[in-house]
C-alpha positions as CSV (number, residue, x, y, z in Angstrom):
1,M,-58.1,3.9,21.8
2,T,-58.0,0.6,23.5
3,K,-56.5,-2.5,22.0
4,H,-60.1,-3.8,22.4
5,T,-61.6,-0.7,20.7
6,H,-59.3,-0.9,17.7
7,T,-60.2,-4.6,17.3
8,L,-63.5,-4.2,17.0
9,R,-63.1,-1.2,14.7
10,A,-61.0,-3.1,12.3
11,A,-63.5,-6.2,12.8
12,A,-66.5,-3.7,11.4
13,W,-64.6,-1.9,8.9
14,M,-63.8,-5.5,7.6
15,L,-67.2,-6.4,7.8
16,G,-68.4,-3.5,5.9
17,F,-65.8,-4.3,3.4
18,A,-67.4,-8.2,3.0
19,L,-70.8,-6.9,2.8
20,I,-70.1,-4.7,-0.2
21,G,-69.5,-8.5,-2.1
22,V,-72.9,-9.8,-1.0
23,A,-75.3,-7.2,-1.5
24,G,-77.0,-8.8,-4.5
25,A,-80.2,-7.3,-4.4
26,S,-79.3,-3.9,-3.9
27,H,-76.4,-2.6,-6.0
28,A,-77.4,0.9,-5.4
29,A,-77.2,0.7,-1.6
30,S,-74.0,2.5,-0.1
31,Q,-71.3,0.5,1.9
32,D,-72.6,2.6,5.1
33,E,-76.3,1.5,4.2
34,Q,-75.1,-2.4,3.9
35,E,-73.3,-2.0,7.0
36,H,-75.7,-0.4,9.1
37,A,-78.3,-2.8,7.9
38,C,-76.3,-6.2,8.7
39,R,-73.9,-5.4,11.0
40,G,-76.0,-6.9,14.0
41,D,-76.9,-9.7,12.2
42,A,-73.2,-10.7,11.1
43,F,-71.8,-10.3,14.7
44,H,-75.0,-12.3,15.9
45,F,-74.8,-15.3,13.3
46,C,-71.1,-15.0,12.1
47,A,-69.0,-13.4,14.4
48,S,-66.7,-16.7,14.4
49,D,-65.9,-15.8,10.6
50,I,-65.0,-12.1,10.9
51,P,-62.8,-11.0,9.1
52,N,-62.9,-13.4,6.4
53,K,-64.9,-12.3,3.8
54,E,-65.8,-15.6,2.0
55,K,-67.1,-17.3,5.5
56,I,-68.9,-14.3,6.1
57,T,-70.8,-14.2,2.9
58,V,-71.6,-18.1,3.2
59,C,-72.8,-17.6,6.7
60,M,-75.0,-14.8,6.1
61,K,-76.5,-16.4,3.2
62,Q,-77.0,-19.7,5.2
63,H,-79.0,-17.5,7.9
64,Y,-81.0,-15.6,5.3
65,D,-84.2,-16.7,6.8
66,E,-83.2,-15.3,10.3
67,L,-81.9,-12.0,9.1
68,S,-83.4,-8.7,10.1
69,P,-85.5,-7.3,7.5
70,P,-83.4,-4.6,6.6
71,C,-80.3,-7.1,6.1
72,K,-82.5,-9.3,4.0
73,A,-83.1,-6.3,1.7
74,M,-79.1,-6.2,0.9
75,F,-79.4,-10.1,-0.4
76,K,-81.4,-12.0,-3.1
77,K,-83.0,-15.1,-1.4
78,P,-80.9,-18.0,-2.0
79,P,-82.7,-20.8,-4.0
80,K,-84.4,-23.6,-2.4
81,G,-82.1,-26.5,-1.7
82,S,-78.9,-24.0,-2.0
83,K,-76.3,-24.5,0.8
84,S,-74.8,-21.2,-0.1
């Protein structure tokens, strides 16, 4: 396994772990479902925040309206006027 592959796998694992904490709308969703639903969005919108779990959470909430429908389903829509 190359160093680049190892780094990507570690980032993906960390991302999956972080998404567990932000899946407010679907407590029944498995970690795999959450990671699959939001991986692309997290790398697209929040790549610079990986692997910081708290920063990923804030970033994903800030981009809620831009998330893919499957990823949106993992979150409760933030209240209007909320920054996080």
